[in-house]
N, C-alpha and C positions, 0 to 999 in steps of 0.2 A: 504494500498499500505506499503511498505519496503521503508523505508528512506534510503537515502544515505547521509553521511554527513562523511566528513573528516578535520581533523586538521593537516597540514601539517609542516615541517620543513623549515623554510625560509634561516637560517643558511646552511642547506644541500642544498638546490635550488640554492643557489648563491655560496656555494664551495663545491661542491659534493665530499664526502669523501668515497672511497672503503670499509673502515670497519664500517661504519654506516649503519645501516639498519632501516631508518624512512622512514615515508610518504614524498615523493617530488611531486610537482604538478609546472604544466607550462601552461600559459595563451600562445598558441601557435600562434594564430590568435586574430584579434578583431578588429571591425567596427561597430561605430555607427553613424546613421545617415548619412552614408556614409562617414565619416571621417575614413581613414584605420589608426590604430595605428603603431607605428614603432616595429617591431621586432629587436629590440636593444640590449638586454642583453644576452652575451653568457653565455650558461650553458652546462653541460655534461649531456648528455640522459645518464640516468640511465640504459636502457637496451644495451648499448653498450659501457658500462665502458672498458672491454677489448679491442676494435677498437680505443679508443681516438674519442667516439663519440660525438664531442662538436655541438652545434646548437643555434642560435638566436631566443630569446623568446620575447614576450611583455612584460609578467610579471611573477613573482615568486607567486606562488600560498601560499596562507595562509589558507583560510579556502573555503570550497566548500559544499552546501547543496540543496539536493532534495528532497522533500517529497516524489516522487517516482511514483504520477499519472500524466496520460498525461497531464493536463491543468495546474499543478503545475509549478511554475517559478523555475528555477537554481538561485541561489545567491551564489556569491563568492565574497572574498578579495585576493587581491593580493598586490604586490609591483612595482612600474613601476618608468622609468627612467623619467629624468628632462623632455626631450620632449615629452614624453608620458601626464605627468602631466600636462604640458601646455595645451595639446589638451583639456585632459578632464576637465580642469577648464573654458576652452570656452563653453566647452558642457554643464557643468552644469551651466553655468551662461546665458546659451541661452534659448530664449524661442521654445524649441524644436515641430515643426510640423509633421517631421519626427522624429519616435522613432525607427527604424528597426535597429537590431543588428544582426550582425553576429559573431560566438565565436569558435573558435576551442580551447580544452585543454586535457591535460593529467595529470591523476593522476596515480603516481608508488607507488606500495607496493613491499617490498620484499618478496619473496617464502622461509621460511626456509628448505623446503626440497628439491627443486630444486636450491637453494642457487643462485638465480638468482633475478633480480628486472623485473617485468612485469607490463603493464598498468592496471590497476582494475577499473577504472572511467575516460571514453573519448571519443571522436569524432570522432576515426580513421581518415580519411583523409577529410571527409567532414563535415565542419563546421556545426554546429546549426543555424538555421534562427530563430529570435524572435523577441520581442521589449521590449523596456526597461518597467519592471514591475513599477505598480505603488504602494504606499505604503502611506495609509492615506491622498490620493489625491497629493502627493507628487513623480516625479520618484525616483526611488531607485537607484541613479547614486552619487556617492561622491568621492571626492579626500581632502585627508589631505593636508592642506598647509607647515606643516613643515616636514623636511627631517625625515626619522626613525632614529630611535635610536638604533634599533636591529641590523640592517647592517649600518657601515656607509661608506662603500664604496664599490661598487660605491654608490653616493648619488641616494635615491629612497624615494617612496611615495607610502603611503597607498591609496588604489583606491578599491572600493566597486562596485558591480552593480548586481541589479537583471533582471534576462532575463526570459519572459514570451513567449510559442511557439507560432509560426505564425499558422495559420489555414492550416498547413498541418503535416500529421505525418513523422517524423523521427525516425532515430535510435540514441538512447546512447548505448555506449558498455562497457560492465560491464565482470570482472571475478572476481574469488575468489582464483584463482591460476594460475601459469605460463599456465596451460595445462586445465584449466576450465572456459570457456569464453561464453559469452551471451550476447544478445542486448535485451534492452527494449525501447519501443515504447514511445517518446515523442512527443505531438500536437496530435491535430484530423483535417483529411484532411476534409474541407468543400467546398462543389461542389457548382456552382453558375448553 
């Protein structure tokens, strides 16, 4: 399977500059164990820079990785707000019997031929449904206690999460340019 792995520019994510052409990523929606994380960081949608396209997101992606297989987890790291850090810390220290996850994300890349940003790895309008992945018997869910020193304002914290798919087939949307788009399957439908 073809691996998909991106390292995104956090500074560009927080403070988008039109003359920079680096990868930018957003966690648009996130729910873990029924706890909704707040979309409370105002950012620029790179695909709408000529329309003053601001939106609010849960987090600014620093890295995201998927080995490309139906059953492979998606792991990401992002910067989140103080309120979401507190919610993540509570989850991290809880004995989670419910590990359900709903996550919506968008990774943006610049198309040098079309001279526009496009979404090259994303969940479209339907979030992915999964479960918190385990690594070495531990849930792959971590939040830093210290503020980030990369971006100091607004105050933010590094959060990482691994998500394995639910027992249902879902679409992950991808693209290699502004016009060359496709979808890959994630998860396998299990019928009772």
